[in-house]
C-alpha positions in Angstrom: -0.1 0.0 0.0 1.1 3.5 -0.8 -0.2 6.5 1.3 -0.2 9.4 -1.1 0.8 12.8 0.3 -2.4 14.5 -0.5 -5.8 14.6 1.2 -9.5 14.3 0.4 -11.1 16.6 3.1 -14.4 17.5 1.6 -17.7 15.7 1.9 -20.9 14.7 0.0 -21.1 14.9 -3.8 -17.9 16.9 -4.0 -16.0 14.1 -2.2 -17.3 11.5 -4.8 -16.2 13.9 -7.7 -12.8 14.3 -6.2 -12.4 10.6 -5.8 -13.6 9.9 -9.4 -11.0 12.4 -10.5 -8.3 10.7 -8.5 -9.2 7.4 -10.0 -8.6 8.7 -13.4 -5.4 10.3 -12.3 -4.0 7.1 -10.8 -5.1 5.1 -14.0 -3.2 7.6 -16.1 -0.2 7.0 -13.8 -0.2 3.2 -13.5 -3.0 1.9 -15.8 -0.5 0.4 -18.3 1.1 -1.7 -15.7 0.2 -5.3 -14.8 -1.5 -4.3 -11.4 -4.9 -4.1 -9.8 -5.4 -1.3 -7.3 -8.0 0.0 -4.8 -8.3 3.6 -3.7 -9.3 4.5 -0.1 -9.4 7.4 2.3 -7.9 7.1 5.8 -9.4 8.6 8.9 -6.8 11.4 8.6 -8.0 12.2 5.1 -4.8 10.9 3.3 -5.3 8.8 0.3 -4.2 5.2 0.3 -3.8 3.1 -2.7 -3.5 -0.7 -2.3 -1.8 -2.5 -5.2 -1.3 -6.0 -6.2 0.1 -7.6 -9.3 3.4 -8.4 -11.2 4.3 -4.7 -11.5 3.2 -3.6 -8.0 6.8 -2.4 -7.1 7.0 -0.3 -10.1 3.5 1.1 -9.7 4.2 2.1 -6.1 7.3 3.9 -7.2 5.5 5.8 -9.9 2.8 6.9 -7.3 5.4 8.0 -4.9 7.2 10.0 -7.5 4.0 11.7 -8.6 2.3 12.4 -5.4 4.9 12.0 -2.6 4.4 9.4 0.2 3.3 9.5 3.9 5.4 7.1 5.9 5.2 6.1 9.5 9.0 6.5 10.1 10.9 9.6 9.1 14.8 9.7 8.9 16.8 12.9 9.8 18.2 14.6 6.7 15.7 12.9 4.3 13.2 14.8 2.2 9.4 14.1 2.5 6.1 15.7 1.6 3.6 17.1 4.0 0.5 19.1 3.6 0.2 22.6 5.1 -2.2 22.4 8.0 -1.8 25.5 10.0 0.6 28.3 10.7 1.3 31.1 13.2 3.8 33.9 13.3 6.6 31.4 14.5 6.2 28.9 11.6 4.3 26.3 9.5 2.9 23.1 10.7 2.8 20.3 8.1 1.0 17.0 8.3 3.2 14.2 7.1 1.4 11.5 9.1 2.7 13.3 12.2 3.0 17.0 12.8 6.0 18.7 11.5 6.8 22.3 12.7 9.1 24.3 10.4 10.3 27.5 12.2 10.1 30.7 10.3 13.8 31.0 10.1 13.8 27.5 8.4 11.3 28.4 5.6 14.0 30.1 3.5 11.5 32.4 1.9 12.7 35.8 3.1 11.8 38.2 5.6 8.5 38.4 7.7 6.5 36.2 10.0 5.3 32.9 8.7 1.9 34.3 8.3 3.2 37.1 6.1 5.3 34.7 4.1 2.2 32.5 3.6 0.4 35.5 2.1 3.2 36.7 0.0 3.7 33.2 -1.7 -0.1 32.6 -2.0 0.0 29.3 0.0 -3.4 27.7 0.7 -4.2 25.3 3.4 -3.5 21.6 2.7 -1.2 22.1 -0.3 1.6 19.7 -0.4 5.1 21.0 0.5 8.5 19.2 0.5 10.6 19.5 3.6 13.7 18.0 5.1 13.0 16.3 8.4 15.4 17.5 11.1 15.0 14.6 13.6 15.6 15.1 17.3 18.5 17.3 17.1 17.7 19.8 14.3 14.6 21.7 13.2 12.9 20.6 10.0 13.1 22.9 7.1 11.6 23.5 3.7 13.5 21.6 0.9 15.7 23.6 -1.5 13.7 22.6 -4.6 10.5 23.7 -2.8 12.0 27.1 -2.0 13.2 27.5 -5.6 9.7 26.6 -7.0 8.0 29.2 -4.7 10.4 31.9 -5.7 9.9 31.1 -9.3 6.2 31.7 -8.8 7.0 35.4 -7.7 9.1 35.7 -10.8 6.4 34.8 -13.2 3.2 36.4 -14.4 1.1 35.9 -11.3 -1.0 33.1 -10.0 -4.2 32.3 -8.1 -4.0 29.3 -5.8 -7.1 27.4 -4.8 -8.0 24.6 -2.4 -11.1 22.3 -2.0 -11.6 21.9 -5.8 -10.3 19.4 -8.4 -8.3 20.8 -11.4 -11.3 20.2 -13.8 -13.6 22.2 -11.4 -11.2 25.1 -11.3 -10.9 25.1 -15.1 -14.6 25.0 -15.5 -14.9 28.0 -13.1 -12.4 30.1 -15.0 -14.3 29.4 -18.2 -17.7 30.1 -16.5 -16.3 33.5 -15.3 -15.2 34.4 -18.8 -11.4 34.3 -18.2 -10.4 31.3 -20.3 -8.2 33.6 -22.4 -6.6 35.3 -19.3 -4.7 32.1 -18.1 -2.0 29.9 -19.3 -3.0 26.7 -17.6 -4.2 25.2 -14.2 -1.3 23.4 -12.5 -2.2 20.6 -10.1 -0.5 21.0 -6.7 -2.5 18.2 -5.1 -5.8 16.4 -5.5 -7.8 19.4 -4.3 -5.2 22.2 -4.4 -4.5 24.0 -7.8 -2.6 26.9 -9.2 -4.0 29.0 -12.0 -1.1 30.5 -14.0 -2.0 33.9 -15.4 -1.0 35.4 -18.7 1.5 38.3 -18.5 -1.2 40.9 -19.1 -3.7 39.3 -16.4 -3.9 40.8 -13.0 -4.0 38.0 -10.4 -5.8 40.0 -7.7 -8.4 40.9 -10.3 -8.8 37.4 -11.4 -9.2 36.2 -7.8 -11.9 38.8 -7.3 -13.7 37.8 -10.4 -13.8 34.0 -9.7 -14.2 34.1 -6.0 -17.9 34.2 -6.0 -17.9 30.9 -8.1 -15.7 28.8 -5.8 -16.4 27.9 -2.2 -12.7 27.6 -1.4 -9.8 29.5 -0.1 -8.1 31.5 -2.8 -4.6 33.4 -2.5 -2.9 35.3 -5.3 0.7 35.5 -6.1 1.8 38.9 -7.4 4.3 38.1 -10.4 7.0 40.5 -11.8 
C-alpha cells in the first residue's frame, strides 16, 4: 500500500467527484502496468492506494514520484512531503502522518513572519510542501527545490492558488467566469489544491476577485513580476 501525500477533506457529492478524479489520475499513472489497485481514504483524510500484481513495485514507485508518500517513520536529513495544515507567526505546521513544525527561520523564503510569508507566496491550506526532516537534534526545514519553486512563482506572471476543488472544477470555473483567455493553464498541486497560472497581461488579484464568488474555497494570489 502507498499512502499518497495528498488529502481528500471534503464531503458529500464533492468528495465523490474528487475521488472519481483521483481514480482517473491514478489510472493515467499506472493503468498500463500489470497491477490491480484499490483507492481509499484514511481517517486522517490521506489517500491510500492498495496495489497487487506483477508490476506492483514499479506502480508504487510511480505513485511515490507523482504524489509523494506519507510514511510512519521519518529519517533525519531525508526529504518528505507534508500538507500545510496551520501556521502562526513562528512557523508552519505540516501534516506528514505526524505534525512537523518548520520554524520561520527555516522556511528560507525571506523576511517576515510565517503568516506574512504564506500570504506573499499564496500558500493555501492543505497544499503539499516538500521538507527535510530534522529529527530530534535539528529543526525541520523546507526543501531547497520547494524554496526554488515558490520563488519562481513570484518571478512569473502571477497566480491564483485554490483549495477544495479539483483541477477540472477550477478550469470550468475560470471558463464560466469568462477568463479562459486570461490564463496559461491550471497546475495541479495536490488532489484538491490547484494553481491558476496567469498570462502576462492578467492581474492576479483581479482574477481572484472575479472567480471568487464561483468557488467555495480558499483563494490566494501570487503577485508576479
